[in-house]
N, C-alpha and C positions, 0 to 999 in steps of 0.2 A: 428519264434522262436528267443526271445534275445541271444545275446552271451553273455558270463559270464564276465561280470566288475570285478571279484576280481585275474583274471588271466593275467601275462604278456600279455602271450602270447594266447589269446584269440583266434588265427585265426594262423592256420600253416601253410606255403606254403610245398610243396610235390614236391621239386628245390630248386633251387642256387638262388640265387638274379638274378631277371632279371627287365631288364627296364619297363616291365604292374606292378609289385609292386607299382608303385607309382598313378597307376589308382586305383586300387586294396584299398592301404590306403584312397585314397580317397574318397573310395563310402562305405568303412567301418566306415569313419567317420562321414561322412554327415547320410547316414542311419540310422545305432547305433549307434550313437550317442558315439562313442568311437575312443579312438587313441591309437594307438596298429600298431608301428613298423613291417613290417614283415620284419625279418628278414630267409634271404636262409641255408635251409638245407638243409645235405646230402638225397639223394629219399631213401636209403636203411633205415638210421633215418625212415622216412615219414613210407615206408612198414613196418616197426615195429606196428608204431603207428595205422595203418588203419585200423586193424580188429574192432579195440575201439572205433572208433570215429562215433559220432551222423549222421556224412553224409560225401560224398566227393562232394563238393560244383567246376564243371568244370568254367574256367576264360579263357577260350581260343579255339581257333580250335586244340591246339595240348592237346594231351592227356598229357603232365607235365606240364601245368600250374593248375594244382589243386589245391585248399584248404582244410584245416582239419577246420574247426569252432570248438569251444566247448563252449557248449549249457550254458544258464544261466537258471534263473528263470523269469516266471510273475510275478510280484510287485501287489498287491493286489491296488482295486482302491484308487487315493488318494495321495501315495506312490508315489514321486518324482524318475524319471528313467534315 
């Protein structure tokens, strides 16, 4: 599922800025072709947003390294992504 390209924060981290965010940003840019800086969030703000999330993606062996992606739409054939 593609990420939402119309939002500045298409991926919401569930923790404050961590060193591993650089790796996440690289992977998102490479695979989703989307440059989105990951801004650290207070965990309680993320907890409020979790029930509406499409998915919670685990980003490491610690449970607090999770991402909340915002899904986008799949364009029809022939439309650039």
